[in-house]
Backbone bond lengths (Angstrom), bond angles and torsions (degrees), N, CA, C in turn:
res aa  C-N    CA-C-N  psi(-1)  N-CA   C-N-CA  omega(-1)  CA-C   N-CA-C  phi
1 M - - - 1.491 - - 1.502 111.81 -
2 A 1.321 120.07 129.95 1.372 124.78 -176.33 1.610 108.91 -83.22
3 T 1.256 113.40 145.70 1.544 115.70 179.24 1.596 103.54 -84.98
4 P 1.321 108.33 129.05 1.585 114.72 -178.81 1.634 108.04 -66.50
5 T 1.361 110.82 138.19 1.519 113.39 172.74 1.582 106.34 -106.41
6 F 1.269 113.85 150.94 1.446 123.05 -179.52 1.537 110.30 -124.67
7 P 1.348 118.00 148.06 1.440 118.90 -174.02 1.399 103.77 -70.89
8 P 1.441 118.43 159.96 1.593 119.13 178.03 1.552 106.86 -62.24
9 A 1.379 109.43 155.07 1.447 115.66 -175.76 1.605 102.27 -79.40
10 R 1.396 111.31 139.01 1.439 122.57 178.95 1.456 112.53 -109.09
11 S 1.308 116.07 145.27 1.440 120.00 178.29 1.606 106.41 -74.27
12 P 1.303 120.64 152.06 1.461 120.50 173.44 1.453 113.18 -59.19
13 P 1.344 118.74 151.92 1.445 113.78 -177.38 1.467 116.03 -76.16
14 W 1.398 113.50 -19.31 1.544 118.75 179.41 1.459 108.44 -118.18
15 S 1.349 120.22 137.30 1.385 130.37 170.95 1.555 114.56 -136.83
16 L 1.389 117.50 155.41 1.353 126.32 176.30 1.445 107.97 -121.24
17 R 1.314 118.39 127.56 1.489 118.00 -178.73 1.500 102.62 -137.46
18 Q 1.368 115.50 147.00 1.395 126.27 172.87 1.387 111.14 -79.07
19 V 1.394 121.86 132.63 1.540 122.90 -178.81 1.522 100.75 -113.68
20 E 1.469 116.65 107.07 1.361 118.28 -179.06 1.595 105.91 -86.89
21 T 1.332 113.08 139.60 1.379 117.49 -174.12 1.417 114.92 46.04
22 P 1.279 116.41 70.60 1.579 123.30 -172.58 1.514 107.32 -66.69
23 P 1.369 118.85 131.68 1.472 120.33 170.60 1.637 107.76 -57.86
24 L 1.288 111.54 145.02 1.417 112.27 -174.09 1.581 110.92 -83.12
25 D 1.236 120.72 -24.48 1.481 121.22 167.40 1.576 113.95 -63.43
26 W 1.383 108.44 -49.76 1.564 113.96 171.79 1.510 112.36 -52.26
27 F 1.350 121.72 -51.89 1.506 125.51 179.50 1.461 111.93 -60.67
28 R 1.394 121.67 -47.43 1.434 118.00 176.67 1.525 118.09 -60.22
29 N 1.396 108.91 -38.98 1.511 109.76 -177.57 1.497 111.37 -73.42
30 L 1.339 124.86 -32.96 1.438 124.47 172.74 1.513 108.39 -68.54
31 Y 1.218 120.03 -46.99 1.506 125.92 -179.36 1.589 108.29 -55.05
32 R 1.196 116.31 -44.70 1.540 124.99 178.15 1.523 106.82 -64.90
33 R 1.396 118.49 -55.28 1.477 112.66 -178.95 1.402 115.63 -63.60
34 V 1.367 124.31 -36.89 1.360 121.55 -179.81 1.417 117.97 -74.89
35 G 1.359 114.05 -34.55 1.552 113.32 -172.77 1.552 113.05 -106.64
36 E 1.339 117.65 -1.70 1.515 120.96 -179.36 1.621 108.15 -42.12
37 Q 1.408 114.85 -57.41 1.377 111.62 -173.80 1.456 117.97 -63.53
38 W 1.375 119.72 -18.26 1.469 130.45 179.24 1.554 109.68 -88.27
39 L 1.337 117.90 -2.59 1.409 126.60 -174.59 1.501 114.14 59.18
40 W 1.226 118.48 39.78 1.439 127.75 168.67 1.626 107.85 -67.59
41 I 1.286 116.44 120.53 1.437 115.17 177.47 1.538 110.05 -142.41
42 S 1.397 120.68 -10.64 1.387 119.75 -176.52 1.516 116.95 -54.42
43 R 1.269 110.76 -48.90 1.569 111.19 -179.35 1.559 110.72 -73.42
44 T 1.233 117.24 -21.72 1.498 113.90 -177.72 1.497 112.58 -76.08
45 R 1.344 116.07 -25.08 1.412 121.54 177.15 1.582 118.22 -86.69
46 M 1.357 115.02 -8.63 1.470 120.14 -179.62 1.562 109.41 -68.58
47 S 1.299 113.32 152.24 1.547 118.29 171.85 1.578 101.61 -75.25
48 D 1.422 113.35 165.17 1.387 122.84 175.14 1.406 111.14 -52.24
49 A 1.298 116.64 -50.59 1.490 117.87 -177.73 1.468 112.25 -61.13
50 E 1.310 125.25 -42.33 1.482 127.70 177.74 1.544 109.47 -63.85
51 L 1.261 119.54 -43.83 1.472 121.55 176.78 1.520 115.34 -59.92
52 A 1.354 107.71 -49.30 1.509 115.75 -173.46 1.561 104.74 -68.91
53 A 1.282 122.94 -28.53 1.429 119.20 178.31 1.533 112.90 -67.26
54 I 1.267 114.61 -20.96 1.463 118.66 176.63 1.503 113.61 -92.62
55 V 1.407 114.42 -54.03 1.355 115.70 -161.65 1.725 109.41 -88.26
56 Q 1.328 109.88 -13.70 1.482 117.35 -178.54 1.521 109.42 -112.57
57 S 1.433 116.85 14.76 1.455 123.55 177.60 1.652 109.90 -74.57
58 P 1.337 116.61 137.71 1.523 114.72 179.45 1.505 114.15 -48.08
59 P 1.350 117.75 -44.25 1.467 114.06 -170.58 1.609 112.30 -82.29
60 V 1.311 117.79 9.35 1.460 120.97 -179.17 1.556 109.07 -111.51
61 E 1.221 116.49 127.31 1.485 126.08 179.66 1.511 107.76 -108.61
62 I 1.397 119.15 123.92 1.465 120.13 174.92 1.528 104.87 -111.73
63 Y 1.391 112.86 138.77 1.347 123.79 176.10 1.562 110.50 -127.85
64 A 1.339 111.30 138.09 1.587 116.98 170.12 1.477 113.16 -102.17
65 L 1.318 107.71 136.82 1.390 117.44 178.38 1.688 104.97 -94.66
66 G 1.234 123.01 115.11 1.342 128.65 -172.08 1.535 113.01 -109.18
67 H 1.257 114.98 137.70 1.475 123.75 179.70 1.523 111.96 -133.73
68 E 1.302 111.74 115.24 1.430 118.45 -173.52 1.567 120.28 48.84
69 G 1.333 108.72 43.91 1.512 114.95 -176.57 1.481 118.84 82.19
70 R 1.311 121.83 5.08 1.402 124.67 -178.59 1.569 109.23 -124.63
71 D 1.312 119.83 133.34 1.343 120.57 178.53 1.559 109.18 -71.22
72 E 1.320 114.63 131.16 1.415 121.71 -176.97 1.496 120.80 -124.50
73 G 1.356 115.22 -5.21 1.323 120.66 -174.38 1.536 114.73 -164.60
74 L 1.359 118.46 157.93 1.367 117.56 179.85 1.625 108.77 -128.35
75 L 1.334 106.59 150.17 1.484 116.63 171.61 1.519 103.33 -133.99
76 E 1.556 109.38 132.53 1.422 114.33 -175.92 1.479 100.46 -126.39
77 L 1.349 116.78 122.41 1.519 123.72 172.87 1.520 113.69 -105.11
78 D 1.186 119.91 118.22 1.486 118.78 177.63 1.557 108.12 -107.94
79 F 1.289 112.65 118.68 1.472 120.18 179.00 1.446 114.15 -101.17
80 A 1.358 119.02 18.94 1.525 121.22 -174.21 1.560 111.46 -61.81
81 S 1.267 116.55 -32.74 1.424 118.70 -179.18 1.680 109.24 -89.04
82 R 1.291 114.63 126.12 1.507 118.85 -175.78 1.493 109.11 -56.76
83 G 1.307 119.36 123.23 1.496 121.07 172.82 1.532 111.46 84.54
84 I 1.248 116.59 2.28 1.506 117.08 178.65 1.612 108.85 -137.19
85 A 1.353 107.91 137.90 1.400 115.06 174.91 1.574 107.57 -118.85
86 K 1.405 113.56 116.74 1.367 117.14 167.39 1.413 118.80 -82.19
87 S 1.213 124.59 141.18 1.435 127.69 179.76 1.498 117.12 -118.74
88 S 1.228 113.73 143.90 1.545 121.34 170.75 1.492 105.07 -125.92
89 L 1.374 121.51 109.83 1.375 121.02 -178.73 1.396 106.99 -116.19
90 S 1.410 113.85 132.77 1.537 119.73 179.10 1.491 101.47 -132.21
91 E 1.188 114.38 139.67 1.472 115.90 176.97 1.556 108.00 -156.91
92 S 1.275 114.79 164.61 1.558 124.53 -177.80 1.468 108.28 -129.10
93 L 1.276 115.01 26.10 1.446 116.78 171.21 1.524 116.29 -54.96
94 K 1.340 109.93 -40.37 1.515 114.41 179.87 1.509 109.24 -58.48
95 N 1.411 118.39 -43.23 1.359 118.99 179.01 1.546 115.37 -63.98
96 L 1.431 114.75 -31.32 1.362 118.34 -174.55 1.659 111.09 -81.29
97 S 1.285 108.45 -20.57 1.534 111.98 -175.63 1.430 109.20 -99.74
98 E 1.254 124.30 -7.22 1.496 126.05 179.97 1.484 108.02 -88.43
99 P 1.329 122.05 139.91 1.467 122.70 171.05 1.497 112.46 -64.20
100 A 1.265 114.08 143.04 1.467 118.43 175.20 1.530 111.71 -61.77
101 P 1.389 116.38 146.56 1.459 120.13 -178.91 1.599 104.96 -65.67
102 A 1.393 107.67 146.15 1.584 112.51 -177.56 1.611 105.15 -71.64
103 A 1.313 106.82 141.53 1.498 115.73 178.34 1.485 106.48 -69.66
104 G 1.279 111.30 139.02 1.531 112.21 -176.64 1.468 110.28 -135.55
């Protein structure tokens, strides 16, 4: 009787990871890539001090949604108000799941 063989284990195509003290350049780049088509500009125009005061603040948690090793979305949870978590979710899943336009 032959020993069965199995394909190598693969990591899941999507992952969510917390980014503690997110680098400002990384945050701005991802924010811009994800939100550009939605005209998100507020965070890209903030000074380093203003942006750091938000995304590196202790009651704020930043998560990156990854797809095949590349960050493709953001989740921001703000726990500044006791008993309430405000969220800002941005993702580009729609872009990744839609077929590319036909070349014409």
